[in-house]
C-alpha positions in Angstrom: -6.8 6.4 -12.1 -10.3 6.0 -11.6 -12.0 9.1 -12.0 -12.5 11.0 -15.4 -13.8 14.1 -14.0 -11.4 15.4 -11.5 -11.0 19.1 -11.3 -7.1 18.7 -11.3 -4.4 16.8 -13.4 -2.1 14.7 -11.0 0.8 15.4 -13.2 0.0 18.9 -14.9 -1.4 20.3 -11.9 1.3 20.2 -9.0 4.9 20.6 -8.3 6.4 17.9 -6.3 8.8 19.0 -3.6 9.6 15.3 -2.5 8.6 12.3 -0.8 8.7 12.3 2.7 7.7 8.3 3.9 6.4 5.5 2.5 3.9 2.8 4.2 3.6 -0.5 3.1 0.8 -2.5 2.5 0.4 -6.1 3.9 -1.8 -9.1 3.0 -3.4 -10.3 6.8 -5.4 -13.3 7.2 -7.4 -14.4 10.2 -5.7 -16.5 12.9 -7.9 -19.4 12.1 -7.6 -19.6 8.4 -5.0 -22.4 7.5 -2.7 -20.2 5.7 1.0 -19.5 6.6 2.8 -18.4 3.4 1.9 -16.7 0.0 2.1 -20.4 -1.8 -0.3 -21.7 1.0 -2.6 -18.9 0.2 -2.7 -19.3 -3.3 -3.4 -23.0 -3.0 -5.9 -22.5 -0.4 -7.9 -19.7 -2.8 -7.4 -21.7 -6.0 -9.0 -24.9 -4.4 -12.2 -23.0 -4.1 -12.9 -20.4 -6.9 -14.8 -17.4 -5.8 -15.4 -18.8 -2.5 -13.2 -16.4 -0.4 -13.1 -12.9 0.1 -10.6 -10.1 0.7 -11.3 -6.7 2.5 -9.8 -3.3 1.9 -10.3 0.0 3.1 -12.4 1.3 0.8 -12.9 0.8 -3.0 -10.4 2.8 -5.1 -8.0 2.9 -2.4 -4.3 1.6 -2.4 -5.4 -1.9 -0.5 -7.9 -2.9 -3.3 -5.1 -2.1 -6.1 -2.7 -4.1 -4.1 -5.4 -7.1 -3.7 -6.7 -6.7 -7.4 -3.0 -6.9 -8.5 -2.4 -9.9 -6.1 -5.3 -11.7 -7.6 -4.4 -10.8 -11.4 -0.8 -12.2 -10.8 -1.7 -15.5 -9.1 -4.7 -16.2 -11.4 -7.0 -16.0 -8.3 -10.9 -15.3 -7.8 -12.0 -13.5 -4.9 -14.9 -11.5 -3.8 -13.7 -7.7 -2.8 -15.4 -6.4 0.0 -14.7 -2.6 0.7 -14.8 -0.9 3.9 -15.4 2.5 4.8 -11.7 2.6 6.6 -9.3 0.2 8.2 -10.6 0.1 11.6 -13.8 -2.0 10.4 -12.1 -3.9 7.9 -9.7 -5.0 10.7 -12.7 -5.6 13.2 -14.2 -8.0 10.5 -10.9 -9.8 9.8 -10.2 -10.3 13.6 -13.7 -11.6 14.0 -13.7 -14.5 11.4 -16.0 -12.3 9.0 -13.7 -11.9 6.2 -10.9 -14.7 5.8 -8.3 -12.0 4.6 -7.6 -8.5 3.9 -4.9 -6.0 2.8 -4.1 -3.1 5.3 -1.3 -0.9 6.0 1.6 -2.6 8.2 1.1 0.4 10.4 -2.8 -0.5 11.0 -1.5 -4.4 11.2 1.2 -3.9 14.0 -1.1 -3.9 17.0 -3.3 -6.4 15.9 -0.6 -8.9 15.1 0.9 -8.5 18.3 -2.7 -9.6 19.5 -2.5 -13.0 17.9 -5.7 -12.8 16.0 -4.4 -11.9 12.8 -1.2 -13.1 10.9 0.8 -11.7 8.3 1.1 -13.4 5.1 3.0 -11.4 2.7 4.2 -7.5 1.9 3.0 -6.0 -1.2 6.2 -4.2 -1.6 9.5 -5.0 -3.3 11.7 -4.7 0.0 10.7 -6.1 3.3 9.5 -3.4 5.5 11.7 -2.2 8.8 9.0 -2.2 10.9 8.1 -6.1 10.5 11.3 -7.5 9.0 10.2 -11.3 9.5 7.6 -10.8 7.0 8.1 -11.8 3.4 7.3 -9.7 0.3 5.0 -11.0 -2.6 8.2 -10.6 -4.6 10.2 -13.4 -2.7 7.8 -15.4 -3.1 7.6 -15.6 -6.8 5.7 -12.6 -7.9 8.0 -10.0 -9.0 5.5 -7.8 -10.5 4.1 -7.0 -7.1 5.2 -3.8 -5.9 2.7 -1.2 -4.2 2.8 0.7 -1.1 1.4 4.1 -0.1 3.4 7.1 0.0 3.2 10.9 1.3 4.6 13.6 -0.8 4.9 17.0 -0.3 3.5 19.2 -3.1 2.5 22.7 -4.5 0.3 24.4 -7.0 2.1 24.5 -10.5 4.3 27.6 -11.0 5.9 27.5 -7.7 8.8 29.8 -8.2 11.9 27.9 -8.6 14.0 29.4 -5.7 10.7 28.3 -3.7 10.9 25.0 -4.8 14.5 24.6 -4.0 14.4 25.9 -0.6 11.5 23.6 0.3 12.9 20.8 -1.2 16.2 21.6 1.2 14.2 21.8 4.1 12.2 18.6 3.5 15.7 16.6 3.2 16.9 18.1 6.1 13.8 17.3 8.2 13.3 13.9 7.3 17.0 13.3 7.9 16.5 14.2 11.6 16.7 11.4 13.9 14.0 12.7 16.4 11.6 13.3 13.3 12.5 10.0 12.0 12.0 8.1 15.2 8.6 9.8 15.6 7.6 8.7 11.9 8.6 5.1 12.5 6.3 5.2 15.8 3.4 6.1 13.8 4.3 3.1 11.3 5.4 5.2 8.6 8.8 4.5 7.3 11.1 7.7 6.5 12.1 7.8 2.9 13.0 11.1 1.5 13.1 11.5 -2.6 13.8 14.5 -4.3 11.2 16.4 -6.4 12.5 14.8 -9.5 12.1 11.3 -8.2 8.8 12.1 -6.7 7.6 13.2 -10.5 8.9 10.0 -11.8 7.3 8.1 -9.4 3.8 9.8 -10.3 4.6 9.2 -14.1 5.8 5.6 -13.6 2.6 4.6 -11.4 -0.3 6.5 -12.5 -0.2 4.0 -15.7 0.3 1.1 -13.9 -2.5 2.0 -11.9 -4.9 2.7 -14.4 -4.2 -0.7 -16.0 -4.9 -2.2 -12.7 -8.4 -0.2 -12.5 -9.4 -1.2 -16.1 -8.4 -4.8 -15.6 -10.3 -5.3 -12.6 -13.3 -2.7 -13.4 -12.7 -0.7 -10.4 
């Protein structure tokens, strides 16, 4: 969505086999920021346009795309602060160097338990099984916000049909295994199998949306 000179085409160069799991993203705040809900967040930021910042785990990452989508949907102006990964962004959020950030649920859960940060809302359409009490942006009136990170198994284009079918079946069986599901949840990844056709449809649906976000926000 943001690089014109990739050595591959995200649609034409691969044969998707299936989605293994998804990771929800979450809008977070430092514990001292007087914001608890999405409405309070929007009102707080709108009261001082351009004053506040939000951190992401890198320029062009899913967290920045989620952040810019929220800003556009709510009509907000904030400064994006890109970090080299989740750990330094989380450190600065806990320390109060930035008031807000967008991170993965898996990165947020340990720090939420510490009480140094708080959850405002998920950027996914549905609530996370890992944080069932945290509302979504959609629930708060922003129905178009539905961004997460997903893990896909794919192969080079031209994979023989019988091999693709075998791998697709094996992936489905693996994700259905209770022990595997428990281990994935333990890593903050929600098991969510989708077959090859659904995986292809996901790429085709999301890519133009992400390109629009990138163009609008000059990512």
